[in-house]
All heavy atoms as a GROMACS GRO file, in nm:
protein
  569
    1MET      N    1  -1.080  -0.728  -0.296
    1MET     CA    2  -0.936  -0.721  -0.282
    1MET      C    3  -0.872  -0.770  -0.412
    1MET      O    4  -0.906  -0.874  -0.463
    1MET     CB    5  -0.889  -0.808  -0.166
    1MET     CG    6  -0.738  -0.813  -0.155
    1MET     SD    7  -0.670  -0.922  -0.028
    1MET     CE    8  -0.751  -0.864   0.117
    2GLU      N    9  -0.780  -0.691  -0.462
    2GLU     CA   10  -0.700  -0.729  -0.577
    2GLU      C   11  -0.578  -0.804  -0.530
    2GLU      O   12  -0.522  -0.772  -0.425
    2GLU     CB   13  -0.654  -0.605  -0.654
    2GLU     CG   14  -0.761  -0.537  -0.734
    2GLU     CD   15  -0.802  -0.617  -0.856
    2GLU    OE1   16  -0.718  -0.683  -0.919
    2GLU    OE2   17  -0.922  -0.614  -0.888
    3ILE      N   18  -0.535  -0.903  -0.605
    3ILE     CA   19  -0.414  -0.977  -0.572
    3ILE      C   20  -0.318  -0.964  -0.689
    3ILE      O   21  -0.355  -0.987  -0.804
    3ILE     CB   22  -0.445  -1.125  -0.544
    3ILE    CG1   23  -0.534  -1.136  -0.421
    3ILE    CG2   24  -0.315  -1.204  -0.527
    3ILE    CD1   25  -0.578  -1.277  -0.389
    4ILE      N   26  -0.196  -0.925  -0.657
    4ILE     CA   27  -0.091  -0.918  -0.758
    4ILE      C   28   0.009  -1.028  -0.726
    4ILE      O   29   0.068  -1.030  -0.618
    4ILE     CB   30  -0.022  -0.781  -0.760
    4ILE    CG1   31  -0.122  -0.674  -0.806
    4ILE    CG2   32   0.100  -0.784  -0.851
    4ILE    CD1   33  -0.067  -0.534  -0.810
    5ASN      N   34   0.026  -1.120  -0.820
    5ASN     CA   35   0.120  -1.230  -0.804
    5ASN      C   36   0.252  -1.190  -0.868
    5ASN      O   37   0.260  -1.170  -0.988
    5ASN     CB   38   0.064  -1.357  -0.869
    5ASN     CG   39   0.143  -1.479  -0.833
    5ASN    OD1   40   0.221  -1.478  -0.739
    5ASN    ND2   41   0.122  -1.585  -0.908
    6LEU      N   42   0.355  -1.177  -0.786
    6LEU     CA   43   0.484  -1.131  -0.834
    6LEU      C   44   0.549  -1.232  -0.928
    6LEU      O   45   0.549  -1.352  -0.901
    6LEU     CB   46   0.579  -1.108  -0.715
    6LEU     CG   47   0.542  -0.997  -0.619
    6LEU    CD1   48   0.637  -0.999  -0.500
    6LEU    CD2   49   0.547  -0.863  -0.688
    7LYS      N   50   0.607  -1.181  -1.035
    7LYS     CA   51   0.688  -1.264  -1.124
    7LYS      C   52   0.835  -1.250  -1.086
    7LYS      O   53   0.914  -1.339  -1.111
    7LYS     CB   54   0.667  -1.222  -1.268
    7LYS     CG   55   0.526  -1.247  -1.317
    7LYS     CD   56   0.505  -1.200  -1.458
    7LYS     CE   57   0.360  -1.220  -1.496
    7LYS     NZ   58   0.326  -1.155  -1.621
    8ASP      N   59   0.869  -1.136  -1.028
    8ASP     CA   60   1.004  -1.110  -0.981
    8ASP      C   61   1.000  -1.100  -0.828
    8ASP      O   62   0.900  -1.135  -0.766
    8ASP     CB   63   1.057  -0.979  -1.041
    8ASP     CG   64   1.070  -0.988  -1.193
    8ASP    OD1   65   1.125  -1.089  -1.241
    8ASP    OD2   66   1.026  -0.895  -1.263
    9ASP      N   67   1.105  -1.048  -0.768
    9ASP     CA   68   1.110  -1.039  -0.623
    9ASP      C   69   1.028  -0.924  -0.568
    9ASP      O   70   0.994  -0.923  -0.450
    9ASP     CB   71   1.255  -1.024  -0.576
    9ASP     CG   72   1.335  -1.152  -0.598
    9ASP    OD1   73   1.274  -1.261  -0.597
    9ASP    OD2   74   1.458  -1.142  -0.617
   10PHE      N   75   0.997  -0.823  -0.652
   10PHE     CA   76   0.922  -0.707  -0.605
   10PHE      C   77   0.851  -0.640  -0.721
   10PHE      O   78   0.876  -0.669  -0.838
   10PHE     CB   79   1.016  -0.605  -0.537
   10PHE     CG   80   1.115  -0.541  -0.631
   10PHE    CD1   81   1.082  -0.426  -0.701
   10PHE    CD2   82   1.240  -0.597  -0.651
   10PHE    CE1   83   1.172  -0.367  -0.789
   10PHE    CE2   84   1.331  -0.539  -0.738
   10PHE     CZ   85   1.297  -0.424  -0.807
   11ILE      N   86   0.759  -0.549  -0.686
   11ILE     CA   87   0.695  -0.458  -0.781
   11ILE      C   88   0.693  -0.321  -0.714
   11ILE      O   89   0.679  -0.312  -0.592
   11ILE     CB   90   0.552  -0.505  -0.819
   11ILE    CG1   91   0.494  -0.416  -0.929
   11ILE    CG2   92   0.461  -0.509  -0.697
   11ILE    CD1   93   0.362  -0.468  -0.988
   12LYS      N   94   0.711  -0.218  -0.793
   12LYS     CA   95   0.710  -0.084  -0.736
   12LYS      C   96   0.566  -0.040  -0.712
   12LYS      O   97   0.474  -0.082  -0.781
   12LYS     CB   98   0.782   0.013  -0.828
   12LYS     CG   99   0.930  -0.016  -0.835
   12LYS     CD  100   1.002   0.083  -0.922
   12LYS     CE  101   1.151   0.050  -0.927
   12LYS     NZ  102   1.224   0.144  -1.012
   13LEU      N  103   0.549   0.046  -0.612
   13LEU     CA  104   0.416   0.088  -0.568
   13LEU      C  105   0.334   0.147  -0.682
   13LEU      O  106   0.218   0.111  -0.702
   13LEU     CB  107   0.428   0.187  -0.453
   13LEU     CG  108   0.300   0.244  -0.394
   13LEU    CD1  109   0.206   0.133  -0.350
   13LEU    CD2  110   0.331   0.338  -0.280
   14GLY      N  111   0.390   0.239  -0.758
   14GLY     CA  112   0.318   0.300  -0.870
   14GLY      C  113   0.273   0.197  -0.972
   14GLY      O  114   0.160   0.201  -1.022
   15GLN      N  115   0.360   0.100  -1.000
   15GLN     CA  116   0.326  -0.007  -1.094
   15GLN      C  117   0.213  -0.094  -1.040
   15GLN      O  118   0.126  -0.138  -1.115
   15GLN     CB  119   0.449  -0.094  -1.121
   15GLN     CG  120   0.560  -0.022  -1.194
   15GLN     CD  121   0.687  -0.104  -1.199
   15GLN    OE1  122   0.717  -0.182  -1.109
   15GLN    NE2  123   0.765  -0.083  -1.304
   16ALA      N  124   0.215  -0.118  -0.910
   16ALA     CA  125   0.112  -0.202  -0.848
   16ALA      C  126  -0.025  -0.134  -0.858
   16ALA      O  127  -0.125  -0.201  -0.886
   16ALA     CB  128   0.146  -0.231  -0.702
   17LEU      N  129  -0.030  -0.004  -0.836
   17LEU     CA  130  -0.158   0.068  -0.847
   17LEU      C  131  -0.212   0.058  -0.989
   17LEU      O  132  -0.332   0.039  -1.008
   17LEU     CB  133  -0.141   0.214  -0.805
   17LEU     CG  134  -0.116   0.240  -0.657
   17LEU    CD1  135  -0.091   0.389  -0.633
   17LEU    CD2  136  -0.232   0.192  -0.572
   18LYS      N  137  -0.125   0.071  -1.087
   18LYS     CA  138  -0.169   0.060  -1.226
   18LYS      C  139  -0.210  -0.083  -1.259
   18LYS      O  140  -0.314  -0.106  -1.321
   18LYS     CB  141  -0.058   0.105  -1.322
   18LYS     CG  142  -0.035   0.254  -1.320
   18LYS     CD  143   0.056   0.306  -1.428
   18LYS     CE  144   0.168   0.215  -1.465
   18LYS     NZ  145   0.261   0.269  -1.564
   19ALA      N  146  -0.131  -0.181  -1.216
   19ALA     CA  147  -0.159  -0.322  -1.246
   19ALA      C  148  -0.292  -0.366  -1.186
   19ALA      O  149  -0.363  -0.448  -1.245
   19ALA     CB  150  -0.046  -0.410  -1.195
   20ALA      N  151  -0.327  -0.312  -1.071
   20ALA     CA  152  -0.452  -0.349  -1.004
   20ALA      C  153  -0.571  -0.271  -1.059
   20ALA      O  154  -0.684  -0.294  -1.018
   20ALA     CB  155  -0.439  -0.326  -0.854
   21GLY      N  156  -0.545  -0.177  -1.149
   21GLY     CA  157  -0.654  -0.098  -1.206
   21GLY      C  158  -0.703   0.013  -1.116
   21GLY      O  159  -0.812   0.067  -1.138
   22LEU      N  160  -0.625   0.049  -1.014
   22LEU     CA  161  -0.667   0.154  -0.922
   22LEU      C  162  -0.617   0.291  -0.965
   22LEU      O  163  -0.653   0.392  -0.906
   22LEU     CB  164  -0.618   0.124  -0.780
   22LEU     CG  165  -0.668  -0.007  -0.720
   22LEU    CD1  166  -0.617  -0.022  -0.578
   22LEU    CD2  167  -0.819  -0.015  -0.724
   23SER      N  168  -0.535   0.293  -1.069
   23SER     CA  169  -0.482   0.418  -1.123
   23SER      C  170  -0.481   0.406  -1.274
   23SER      O  171  -0.440   0.302  -1.328
   23SER     CB  172  -0.340   0.441  -1.070
   23SER     OG  173  -0.286   0.556  -1.126
   24ASP      N  174  -0.526   0.510  -1.343
   24ASP     CA  175  -0.531   0.507  -1.489
   24ASP      C  176  -0.395   0.525  -1.553
   24ASP      O  177  -0.373   0.480  -1.665
   24ASP     CB  178  -0.626   0.614  -1.542
   24ASP     CG  179  -0.771   0.584  -1.506
   24ASP    OD1  180  -0.805   0.465  -1.491
   24ASP    OD2  181  -0.850   0.680  -1.493
   25SER      N  182  -0.305   0.594  -1.484
   25SER     CA  183  -0.174   0.621  -1.542
   25SER      C  184  -0.070   0.632  -1.432
   25SER      O  185  -0.102   0.641  -1.314
   25SER     CB  186  -0.177   0.753  -1.621
   25SER     OG  187  -0.192   0.862  -1.532
   26GLY      N  188   0.056   0.634  -1.474
   26GLY     CA  189   0.164   0.653  -1.379
   26GLY      C  190   0.155   0.788  -1.312
   26GLY      O  191   0.186   0.802  -1.193
   27LEU      N  192   0.110   0.889  -1.387
   27LEU     CA  193   0.095   1.023  -1.330
   27LEU      C  194  -0.012   1.024  -1.221
   27LEU      O  195   0.008   1.082  -1.114
   27LEU     CB  196   0.063   1.125  -1.438
   27LEU     CG  197   0.042   1.269  -1.389
   27LEU    CD1  198   0.169   1.321  -1.322
   27LEU    CD2  199   0.003   1.359  -1.505
   28ASP      N  200  -0.124   0.959  -1.246
   28ASP     CA  201  -0.230   0.951  -1.144
   28ASP      C  202  -0.179   0.880  -1.018
   28ASP      O  203  -0.209   0.922  -0.906
   28ASP     CB  204  -0.352   0.876  -1.198
   28ASP     CG  205  -0.430   0.955  -1.301
   28ASP    OD1  206  -0.412   1.078  -1.308
   28ASP    OD2  207  -0.510   0.894  -1.375
   29ALA      N  208  -0.104   0.772  -1.037
   29ALA     CA  209  -0.048   0.700  -0.923
   29ALA      C  210   0.048   0.789  -0.846
   29ALA      O  211   0.044   0.795  -0.723
   29ALA     CB  212   0.023   0.574  -0.971
   30LYS      N  213   0.134   0.860  -0.918
   30LYS     CA  214   0.232   0.949  -0.855
   30LYS      C  215   0.162   1.055  -0.770
   30LYS      O  216   0.200   1.080  -0.655
   30LYS     CB  217   0.316   1.016  -0.963
   30LYS     CG  218   0.416   1.116  -0.909
   30LYS     CD  219   0.493   1.181  -1.024
   30LYS     CE  220   0.589   1.286  -0.973
   30LYS     NZ  221   0.666   1.347  -1.080
   31ILE      N  222   0.058   1.116  -0.823
   31ILE     CA  223  -0.013   1.222  -0.751
   31ILE      C  224  -0.080   1.166  -0.625
   31ILE      O  225  -0.072   1.225  -0.518
   31ILE     CB  226  -0.116   1.291  -0.844
   31ILE    CG1  227  -0.042   1.371  -0.952
   31ILE    CG2  228  -0.210   1.380  -0.764
   31ILE    CD1  229  -0.130   1.421  -1.064
   32ALA      N  230  -0.145   1.050  -0.638
   32ALA     CA  231  -0.211   0.988  -0.522
   32ALA      C  232  -0.110   0.957  -0.413
   32ALA      O  233  -0.135   0.983  -0.294
   32ALA     CB  234  -0.285   0.862  -0.564
   33ILE      N  235   0.005   0.903  -0.452
   33ILE     CA  236   0.108   0.867  -0.355
   33ILE      C  237   0.164   0.992  -0.289
   33ILE      O  238   0.175   1.000  -0.166
   33ILE     CB  239   0.218   0.783  -0.422
   33ILE    CG1  240   0.160   0.648  -0.467
   33ILE    CG2  241   0.336   0.764  -0.328
   33ILE    CD1  242   0.247   0.572  -0.566
   34GLN      N  243   0.199   1.092  -0.369
   34GLN     CA  244   0.256   1.216  -0.315
   34GLN      C  245   0.159   1.291  -0.225
   34GLN      O  246   0.201   1.364  -0.134
   34GLN     CB  247   0.304   1.307  -0.428
   34GLN     CG  248   0.430   1.257  -0.495
   34GLN     CD  249   0.477   1.346  -0.607
   34GLN    OE1  250   0.402   1.426  -0.663
   34GLN    NE2  251   0.604   1.333  -0.641
   35ASN      N  252   0.030   1.274  -0.248
   35ASN     CA  253  -0.071   1.340  -0.164
   35ASN      C  254  -0.102   1.261  -0.037
   35ASN      O  255  -0.192   1.297   0.038
   35ASN     CB  256  -0.198   1.364  -0.244
   35ASN     CG  257  -0.184   1.478  -0.342
   35ASN    OD1  258  -0.103   1.569  -0.323
   35ASN    ND2  259  -0.261   1.474  -0.449
   36GLY      N  260  -0.030   1.152  -0.014
   36GLY     CA  261  -0.048   1.075   0.109
   36GLY      C  262  -0.174   0.992   0.113
   36GLY      O  263  -0.224   0.961   0.220
   37LEU      N  264  -0.225   0.954  -0.003
   37LEU     CA  265  -0.351   0.880  -0.010
   37LEU      C  266  -0.333   0.729  -0.012
   37LEU      O  267  -0.431   0.655  -0.014
   37LEU     CB  268  -0.430   0.924  -0.134
   37LEU     CG  269  -0.463   1.073  -0.142
   37LEU    CD1  270  -0.532   1.104  -0.274
   37LEU    CD2  271  -0.548   1.116  -0.024
   38VAL      N  272  -0.208   0.683  -0.015
   38VAL     CA  273  -0.179   0.540  -0.029
   38VAL      C  274  -0.104   0.492   0.095
   38VAL      O  275  -0.011   0.557   0.143
   38VAL     CB  276  -0.093   0.514  -0.154
   38VAL    CG1  277  -0.062   0.366  -0.170
   38VAL    CG2  278  -0.162   0.567  -0.280
   39THR      N  279  -0.148   0.377   0.147
   39THR     CA  280  -0.075   0.316   0.259
   39THR      C  281  -0.023   0.179   0.219
   39THR      O  282  -0.083   0.110   0.137
   39THR     CB  283  -0.163   0.301   0.385
   39THR    OG1  284  -0.272   0.212   0.357
   39THR    CG2  285  -0.216   0.435   0.432
   40VAL      N  286   0.089   0.143   0.280
   40VAL     CA  287   0.147   0.009   0.264
   40VAL      C  288   0.162  -0.048   0.403
   40VAL      O  289   0.227   0.012   0.489
   40VAL     CB  290   0.283   0.013   0.191
   40VAL    CG1  291   0.344  -0.126   0.184
   40VAL    CG2  292   0.268   0.073   0.052
   41ASN      N  293   0.096  -0.159   0.426
   41ASN     CA  294   0.098  -0.223   0.559
   41ASN      C  295   0.057  -0.126   0.669
   41ASN      O  296   0.113  -0.125   0.778
   41ASN     CB  297   0.235  -0.284   0.586
   41ASN     CG  298   0.274  -0.387   0.482
   41ASN    OD1  299   0.190  -0.459   0.431
   41ASN    ND2  300   0.401  -0.392   0.448
   42GLY      N  301  -0.041  -0.041   0.638
   42GLY     CA  302  -0.097   0.050   0.736
   42GLY      C  303  -0.023   0.182   0.754
   42GLY      O  304  -0.066   0.266   0.831
   43GLU      N  305   0.086   0.202   0.682
   43GLU     CA  306   0.163   0.325   0.694
   43GLU      C  307   0.159   0.404   0.564
   43GLU      O  308   0.175   0.347   0.456
   43GLU     CB  309   0.309   0.294   0.730
   43GLU     CG  310   0.325   0.228   0.866
   43GLU     CD  311   0.470   0.208   0.903
   43GLU    OE1  312   0.557   0.280   0.850
   43GLU    OE2  313   0.496   0.120   0.985
   44THR      N  314   0.140   0.535   0.574
   44THR     CA  315   0.139   0.620   0.456
   44THR      C  316   0.277   0.620   0.392
   44THR      O  317   0.378   0.632   0.460
   44THR     CB  318   0.101   0.765   0.494
   44THR    OG1  319  -0.029   0.762   0.554
   44THR    CG2  320   0.099   0.855   0.373
   45VAL      N  321   0.278   0.601   0.260
   45VAL     CA  322   0.403   0.596   0.185
   45VAL      C  323   0.400   0.708   0.081
   45VAL      O  324   0.300   0.726   0.012
   45VAL     CB  325   0.420   0.459   0.116
   45VAL    CG1  326   0.542   0.458   0.025
   45VAL    CG2  327   0.430   0.349   0.219
   46LEU      N  328   0.510   0.782   0.071
   46LEU     CA  329   0.517   0.894  -0.023
   46LEU      C  330   0.613   0.867  -0.139
   46LEU      O  331   0.639   0.956  -0.219
   46LEU     CB  332   0.560   1.021   0.051
   46LEU     CG  333   0.468   1.062   0.166
   46LEU    CD1  334   0.526   1.183   0.238
   46LEU    CD2  335   0.328   1.092   0.115
   47GLN      N  336   0.664   0.745  -0.151
   47GLN     CA  337   0.757   0.710  -0.257
   47GLN      C  338   0.690   0.616  -0.356
   47GLN      O  339   0.658   0.502  -0.321
   47GLN     CB  340   0.879   0.637  -0.200
   47GLN     CG  341   0.953   0.712  -0.092
   47GLN     CD  342   1.049   0.619  -0.020
   47GLN    OE1  343   1.009   0.514   0.028
   47GLN    NE2  344   1.174   0.661  -0.012
   48ARG      N  345   0.672   0.660  -0.480
   48ARG     CA  346   0.605   0.571  -0.575
   48ARG      C  347   0.696   0.456  -0.616
   48ARG      O  348   0.649   0.354  -0.665
   48ARG     CB  349   0.555   0.648  -0.696
   48ARG     CG  350   0.659   0.676  -0.798
   48ARG     CD  351   0.599   0.739  -0.919
   48ARG     NE  352   0.709   0.794  -0.996
   48ARG     CZ  353   0.699   0.845  -1.113
   48ARG    NH1  354   0.582   0.854  -1.170
   48ARG    NH2  355   0.803   0.890  -1.177
   49GLY      N  356   0.828   0.471  -0.594
   49GLY     CA  357   0.922   0.365  -0.626
   49GLY      C  358   0.942   0.265  -0.514
   49GLY      O  359   1.027   0.176  -0.526
   50LYS      N  360   0.863   0.275  -0.406
   50LYS     CA  361   0.877   0.181  -0.295
   50LYS      C  362   0.858   0.039  -0.347
   50LYS      O  363   0.764   0.010  -0.420
   50LYS     CB  364   0.773   0.209  -0.187
   50LYS     CG  365   0.765   0.098  -0.083
   50LYS     CD  366   0.741   0.150   0.053
   50LYS     CE  367   0.729   0.040   0.156
   50LYS     NZ  368   0.858  -0.014   0.194
   51LYS      N  369   0.951  -0.048  -0.309
   51LYS     CA  370   0.944  -0.186  -0.354
   51LYS      C  371   0.849  -0.265  -0.265
   51LYS      O  372   0.864  -0.269  -0.143
   51LYS     CB  373   1.083  -0.249  -0.351
   51LYS     CG  374   1.177  -0.187  -0.451
   51LYS     CD  375   1.315  -0.248  -0.443
   51LYS     CE  376   1.407  -0.183  -0.545
   51LYS     NZ  377   1.544  -0.237  -0.535
   52LEU      N  378   0.752  -0.329  -0.328
   52LEU     CA  379   0.656  -0.414  -0.258
   52LEU      C  380   0.697  -0.558  -0.276
   52LEU      O  381   0.734  -0.600  -0.386
   52LEU     CB  382   0.516  -0.392  -0.314
   52LEU     CG  383   0.465  -0.248  -0.313
   52LEU    CD1  384   0.330  -0.241  -0.383
   52LEU    CD2  385   0.457  -0.194  -0.173
   53VAL      N  386   0.690  -0.634  -0.168
   53VAL     CA  387   0.730  -0.774  -0.171
   53VAL      C  388   0.617  -0.862  -0.121
   53VAL      O  389   0.514  -0.814  -0.075
   53VAL     CB  390   0.859  -0.796  -0.087
   53VAL    CG1  391   0.976  -0.720  -0.147
   53VAL    CG2  392   0.837  -0.754   0.057
   54ASN      N  393   0.640  -0.992  -0.126
   54ASN     CA  394   0.540  -1.090  -0.083
   54ASN      C  395   0.485  -1.055   0.055
   54ASN      O  396   0.560  -1.030   0.149
   54ASN     CB  397   0.605  -1.228  -0.079
   54ASN     CG  398   0.507  -1.337  -0.045
   54ASN    OD1  399   0.394  -1.338  -0.094
   54ASN    ND2  400   0.548  -1.428   0.039
   55GLY      N  401   0.353  -1.050   0.066
   55GLY     CA  402   0.286  -1.024   0.193
   55GLY      C  403   0.247  -0.880   0.217
   55GLY      O  404   0.170  -0.852   0.308
   56ASP      N  405   0.300  -0.788   0.136
   56ASP     CA  406   0.263  -0.647   0.153
   56ASP      C  407   0.117  -0.624   0.118
   56ASP      O  408   0.063  -0.688   0.028
   56ASP     CB  409   0.352  -0.556   0.067
   56ASP     CG  410   0.490  -0.533   0.127
   56ASP    OD1  411   0.508  -0.556   0.248
   56ASP    OD2  412   0.578  -0.489   0.052
   57MET      N  413   0.056  -0.530   0.190
   57MET     CA  414  -0.083  -0.491   0.166
   57MET      C  415  -0.088  -0.342   0.136
   57MET      O  416  -0.036  -0.262   0.214
   57MET     CB  417  -0.169  -0.521   0.288
   57MET     CG  418  -0.171  -0.667   0.330
   57MET     SD  419  -0.266  -0.772   0.219
   57MET     CE  420  -0.431  -0.724   0.261
   58VAL      N  421  -0.149  -0.307   0.025
   58VAL     CA  422  -0.160  -0.167  -0.018
   58VAL      C  423  -0.306  -0.127  -0.010
   58VAL      O  424  -0.394  -0.202  -0.053
   58VAL     CB  425  -0.109  -0.151  -0.163
   58VAL    CG1  426  -0.125  -0.007  -0.210
   58VAL    CG2  427   0.035  -0.197  -0.176
   59ALA      N  428  -0.332  -0.007   0.043
   59ALA     CA  429  -0.469   0.044   0.049
   59ALA      C  430  -0.473   0.180  -0.019
   59ALA      O  431  -0.386   0.265   0.004
   59ALA     CB  432  -0.516   0.056   0.193
   60TYR      N  433  -0.576   0.197  -0.103
   60TYR     CA  434  -0.596   0.324  -0.173
   60TYR      C  435  -0.742   0.336  -0.213
   60TYR      O  436  -0.800   0.244  -0.272
   60TYR     CB  437  -0.506   0.332  -0.297
   60TYR     CG  438  -0.538   0.449  -0.387
   60TYR    CD1  439  -0.527   0.579  -0.341
   60TYR    CD2  440  -0.581   0.429  -0.517
   60TYR    CE1  441  -0.557   0.687  -0.423
   60TYR    CE2  442  -0.611   0.535  -0.600
   60TYR     CZ  443  -0.599   0.664  -0.552
   60TYR     OH  444  -0.630   0.771  -0.632
   61ASN      N  445  -0.802   0.449  -0.181
   61ASN     CA  446  -0.937   0.481  -0.226
   61ASN      C  447  -1.038   0.371  -0.190
   61ASN      O  448  -1.123   0.337  -0.271
   61ASN     CB  449  -0.935   0.509  -0.376
   61ASN     CG  450  -1.054   0.591  -0.421
   61ASN    OD1  451  -1.112   0.666  -0.343
   61ASN    ND2  452  -1.090   0.578  -0.546
   62GLY      N  453  -1.026   0.316  -0.070
   62GLY     CA  454  -1.119   0.214  -0.025
   62GLY      C  455  -1.094   0.075  -0.081
   62GLY      O  456  -1.170  -0.017  -0.055
   63GLU      N  457  -0.988   0.058  -0.157
   63GLU     CA  458  -0.954  -0.071  -0.216
   63GLU      C  459  -0.824  -0.123  -0.154
   63GLU      O  460  -0.741  -0.047  -0.107
   63GLU     CB  461  -0.935  -0.058  -0.368
   63GLU     CG  462  -1.058  -0.008  -0.441
   63GLU     CD  463  -1.168  -0.112  -0.450
   63GLU    OE1  464  -1.140  -0.232  -0.439
   63GLU    OE2  465  -1.284  -0.071  -0.466
   64THR      N  466  -0.807  -0.255  -0.158
   64THR     CA  467  -0.687  -0.318  -0.103
   64THR      C  468  -0.622  -0.405  -0.210
   64THR      O  469  -0.690  -0.473  -0.286
   64THR     CB  470  -0.723  -0.405   0.018
   64THR    OG1  471  -0.788  -0.324   0.116
   64THR    CG2  472  -0.598  -0.467   0.080
   65ILE      N  473  -0.490  -0.401  -0.212
   65ILE     CA  474  -0.411  -0.486  -0.300
   65ILE      C  475  -0.323  -0.572  -0.212
   65ILE      O  476  -0.255  -0.522  -0.123
   65ILE     CB  477  -0.318  -0.404  -0.393
   65ILE    CG1  478  -0.397  -0.302  -0.474
   65ILE    CG2  479  -0.238  -0.496  -0.483
   65ILE    CD1  480  -0.308  -0.199  -0.544
   66LYS      N  481  -0.322  -0.702  -0.238
   66LYS     CA  482  -0.234  -0.793  -0.166
   66LYS      C  483  -0.126  -0.840  -0.263
   66LYS      O  484  -0.156  -0.884  -0.375
   66LYS     CB  485  -0.310  -0.914  -0.112
   66LYS     CG  486  -0.222  -1.010  -0.036
   66LYS     CD  487  -0.302  -1.124   0.024
   66LYS     CE  488  -0.207  -1.213   0.104
   66LYS     NZ  489  -0.280  -1.320   0.171
   67ILE      N  490  -0.002  -0.831  -0.219
   67ILE     CA  491   0.111  -0.874  -0.301
   67ILE      C  492   0.149  -1.015  -0.259
   67ILE      O  493   0.172  -1.042  -0.140
   67ILE     CB  494   0.233  -0.780  -0.281
   67ILE    CG1  495   0.194  -0.633  -0.301
   67ILE    CG2  496   0.348  -0.821  -0.373
   67ILE    CD1  497   0.141  -0.599  -0.438
   68THR      N  498   0.154  -1.106  -0.356
   68THR     CA  499   0.189  -1.245  -0.326
   68THR      C  500   0.300  -1.291  -0.419
   68THR      O  501   0.319  -1.236  -0.528
   68THR     CB  502   0.069  -1.340  -0.342
   68THR    OG1  503   0.027  -1.340  -0.478
   68THR    CG2  504  -0.046  -1.300  -0.253
   69LYS      N  505   0.371  -1.390  -0.376
   69LYS     CA  506   0.475  -1.453  -0.458
   69LYS      C  507   0.434  -1.596  -0.480
   69LYS      O  508   0.438  -1.677  -0.388
   69LYS     CB  509   0.610  -1.444  -0.388
   69LYS     CG  510   0.724  -1.510  -0.461
   69LYS     CD  511   0.768  -1.430  -0.580
   69LYS     CE  512   0.895  -1.492  -0.640
   69LYS     NZ  513   0.931  -1.432  -0.765
   70GLY      N  514   0.386  -1.626  -0.600
   70GLY     CA  515   0.340  -1.762  -0.630
   70GLY      C  516   0.457  -1.856  -0.645
   70GLY      O  517   0.570  -1.816  -0.671
   71MET      N  518   0.427  -1.981  -0.630
   71MET     CA  519   0.530  -2.083  -0.647
   71MET      C  520   0.550  -2.110  -0.796
   71MET      O  521   0.456  -2.106  -0.873
   71MET     CB  522   0.489  -2.212  -0.576
   71MET     CG  523   0.485  -2.196  -0.426
   71MET     SD  524   0.438  -2.348  -0.342
   71MET     CE  525   0.577  -2.452  -0.379
   72ASN      N  526   0.672  -2.140  -0.832
   72ASN     CA  527   0.698  -2.182  -0.969
   72ASN      C  528   0.764  -2.319  -0.966
   72ASN      O  529   0.789  -2.375  -0.861
   72ASN     CB  530   0.782  -2.078  -1.046
   72ASN     CG  531   0.919  -2.056  -0.985
   72ASN    OD1  532   0.985  -2.153  -0.947
   72ASN    ND2  533   0.960  -1.932  -0.973
   73ILE      N  534   0.794  -2.374  -1.078
   73ILE     CA  535   0.845  -2.511  -1.088
   73ILE      C  536   0.974  -2.530  -1.009
   73ILE      O  537   1.001  -2.637  -0.958
   73ILE     CB  538   0.862  -2.552  -1.236
   73ILE    CG1  539   0.881  -2.701  -1.249
   73ILE    CG2  540   0.976  -2.476  -1.301
   73ILE    CD1  541   0.759  -2.779  -1.220
   74ASN      N  542   1.053  -2.424  -0.994
   74ASN     CA  543   1.179  -2.435  -0.920
   74ASN      C  544   1.159  -2.442  -0.769
   74ASN      O  545   1.253  -2.469  -0.696
   74ASN     CB  546   1.271  -2.317  -0.954
   74ASN     CG  547   1.309  -2.317  -1.100
   74ASN    OD1  548   1.326  -2.423  -1.159
   74ASN    ND2  549   1.325  -2.201  -1.158
   75ASP      N  550   1.037  -2.416  -0.720
   75ASP     CA  551   1.009  -2.418  -0.578
   75ASP      C  552   0.980  -2.559  -0.526
   75ASP      O  553   0.970  -2.582  -0.408
   75ASP     CB  554   0.889  -2.328  -0.544
   75ASP     CG  555   0.919  -2.182  -0.570
   75ASP    OD1  556   1.037  -2.143  -0.560
   75ASP    OD2  557   0.824  -2.107  -0.600
   76TYR      N  558   0.966  -2.656  -0.617
   76TYR     CA  559   0.932  -2.793  -0.577
   76TYR      C  560   1.053  -2.875  -0.544
   76TYR      O  561   1.159  -2.859  -0.590
   76TYR     CB  562   0.850  -2.863  -0.686
   76TYR     CG  563   0.715  -2.801  -0.704
   76TYR    CD1  564   0.691  -2.711  -0.806
   76TYR    CD2  565   0.612  -2.832  -0.617
   76TYR    CE1  566   0.567  -2.653  -0.822
   76TYR    CE2  567   0.487  -2.773  -0.632
   76TYR     CZ  568   0.466  -2.684  -0.735
   76TYR     OH  569   0.342  -2.628  -0.749
   0.00000   0.00000   0.00000
């Protein structure tokens, strides 16, 4: 399982696939998403711009990505 620790409030689905190394390019991510090969929290998503937030789980090609929001100094 890959874990992506958010620096902002969200990451877009296509960016997450690239960041996790599950897609070589934005075009590859776009094609996989448009072909219905990617799920978010168990549901097929066809929008590569879908915003992923803390706790979301992405599945693609037998791999899973977990989106987390780490604590920073302002959280204390």
